[in-house]
C-alpha positions in Angstrom: -49.0 -26.2 46.0 -52.0 -27.2 48.0 -54.5 -24.5 49.6 -57.2 -25.4 52.0 -60.5 -24.1 52.1 -60.0 -22.7 55.6 -56.9 -20.8 53.9 -59.1 -19.5 51.6 -61.6 -18.4 54.0 -59.1 -16.7 56.3 -57.7 -14.8 53.0 -61.0 -13.6 52.2 -61.9 -12.4 55.6 -58.6 -10.5 56.1 -59.1 -9.0 52.6 -62.6 -7.8 53.8 -61.5 -6.4 56.9 -58.5 -4.7 55.2 -60.7 -1.9 53.7 -60.1 -0.4 50.6 -58.4 -3.2 48.1 -55.7 -2.6 45.4 -56.4 -4.0 41.8 -54.1 -7.1 42.8 -56.0 -7.7 46.1 -59.4 -7.1 44.3 -58.3 -9.9 41.8 -57.2 -12.2 44.6 -60.6 -11.5 46.3 -62.5 -12.7 43.2 -60.2 -15.8 42.7 -60.6 -16.8 46.4 -64.5 -16.5 46.1 -64.5 -18.4 42.8 -62.4 -20.8 44.8 -64.9 -21.3 47.5 -67.9 -21.8 44.9 -65.9 -24.5 43.2 -65.1 -26.1 46.4 -68.8 -26.1 47.3 -69.6 -27.7 43.8 -67.1 -30.5 44.3 -68.9 -31.3 47.5 -72.3 -31.1 45.9 -71.0 -33.4 43.0 -69.5 -35.9 45.6 -73.0 -36.1 47.0 -74.8 -36.5 43.8 -72.3 -39.0 42.9 -73.3 -41.3 46.0 -77.1 -40.4 45.2 -76.8 -41.6 41.5 -74.8 -44.8 42.5 -77.6 -45.4 45.2 -80.1 -45.0 42.6 -78.4 -47.1 40.1 -78.2 -49.9 42.7 -81.8 -49.5 43.4 -83.0 -49.8 39.9 -81.1 -52.9 39.4 -82.3 -54.4 42.8 -85.7 -53.5 41.8 -86.1 -54.4 38.3 -88.2 -57.2 39.2 -85.8 -59.6 37.4 -86.4 -58.3 34.1 -83.7 -59.1 31.7 -85.3 -58.1 28.7 -84.2 -55.2 26.4 -87.0 -52.8 26.7 -87.0 -53.2 30.4 -83.0 -52.3 30.7 -83.6 -49.7 28.2 -86.5 -48.0 30.4 -84.3 -48.3 33.6 -81.3 -47.0 31.7 -83.3 -44.2 30.4 -84.8 -42.8 33.8 -80.9 -43.2 35.1 -79.7 -41.0 32.3 -82.4 -38.2 33.0 -81.7 -38.3 36.7 -78.0 -37.8 35.9 -78.7 -34.9 33.5 -81.0 -33.3 36.1 -78.5 -33.9 39.2 -75.4 -32.5 37.3 -77.0 -29.5 35.4 -76.4 -26.9 37.9 -72.6 -26.0 38.3 -72.3 -22.3 37.7 -68.8 -21.9 39.1 -67.5 -25.1 36.9 -69.4 -23.8 33.9 -67.5 -20.0 34.1 -64.3 -21.5 34.6 -64.9 -23.7 31.5 -66.0 -20.9 29.5 -63.0 -18.8 30.5 -60.7 -21.5 29.6 -62.4 -22.1 26.2 -62.5 -18.1 25.6 -58.7 -18.0 26.4 -58.0 -20.8 24.0 -60.2 -19.1 21.2 -58.4 -15.9 21.7 -55.0 -17.4 21.7 -55.6 -19.7 18.7 -57.2 -16.5 16.8 -53.9 -14.6 17.9 -51.6 -17.5 16.4 -53.7 -17.5 13.3 -53.3 -13.5 12.9 -49.7 -13.7 13.5 -49.3 -16.6 11.0 -50.7 -14.7 8.2 -49.3 -11.6 9.1 -45.7 -13.3 9.0 -46.7 -14.7 5.6 -47.8 -11.3 4.3 -44.3 -9.6 5.7 -42.5 -12.6 4.0 -44.6 -12.2 0.9 -43.6 -8.4 0.6 -39.8 -8.8 1.8 -39.4 -11.4 -1.2 -40.4 -8.9 -3.7 -44.1 -9.2 -3.9 -46.3 -6.0 -4.4 -48.0 -4.7 -1.3 -51.2 -4.5 -3.6 -51.3 -7.6 -5.6 -53.8 -10.2 -5.4 -52.0 -12.3 -2.7 -51.3 -9.5 -0.7 -54.7 -8.4 -0.6 -55.9 -11.9 0.0 -53.8 -12.2 3.1 -54.8 -8.7 4.2 -58.3 -9.6 4.1 -57.7 -12.8 6.0 -56.0 -10.7 8.7 -58.6 -8.1 9.0 -61.5 -10.7 9.1 -59.9 -12.6 11.8 -59.2 -9.5 13.7 -62.8 -8.5 13.5 -63.9 -11.8 14.6 -61.6 -11.8 17.6 -63.0 -8.4 18.6 -66.6 -9.4 18.0 -65.8 -12.7 20.5 -64.4 -10.1 23.0 -67.3 -8.0 22.8 -69.7 -11.0 23.4 -67.6 -12.0 26.5 -68.0 -8.7 27.8 -71.8 -8.6 27.1 -72.3 -12.1 28.8 -70.1 -10.9 31.7 -72.4 -7.8 32.2 -75.7 -10.1 32.0 -74.2 -12.2 34.8 -73.6 -9.5 36.9 -76.9 -7.8 36.3 -78.5 -11.3 37.1 -76.8 -11.4 40.7 
């Protein structure tokens, strides 16, 4: 499915003029605004790519015919610094990537917890004592993973609040 920026703008305009929004409409509005910001970043990225390409060509053309190693490294170093400066400001992309990473962490932790919970259940179902060394160790792993998952969630909430306060 392809959606145009104009369709997103129309959607935002219709939602804003609708008055009070439902929870679902609020989420759609947030997603549409994130799409707008990401589209703007993509336009800037294309412009930056053109700038960097022109800069690289300029460096090569104006290197004075230097073909020595030191001169080439200086030129490359300047280009890398410029690339880093130009590509460092992408907040929408950074938020999307951070969200994907956070979701992956949570998913991985949930799978980890489920695996060890199933192992504990299997141990007890096969005649293992609920309080033997293995069961206690498995419970410790499960509890530790749950605590770590909650800590990650708390950190994500705190980060979101700081970002909102910064706006």
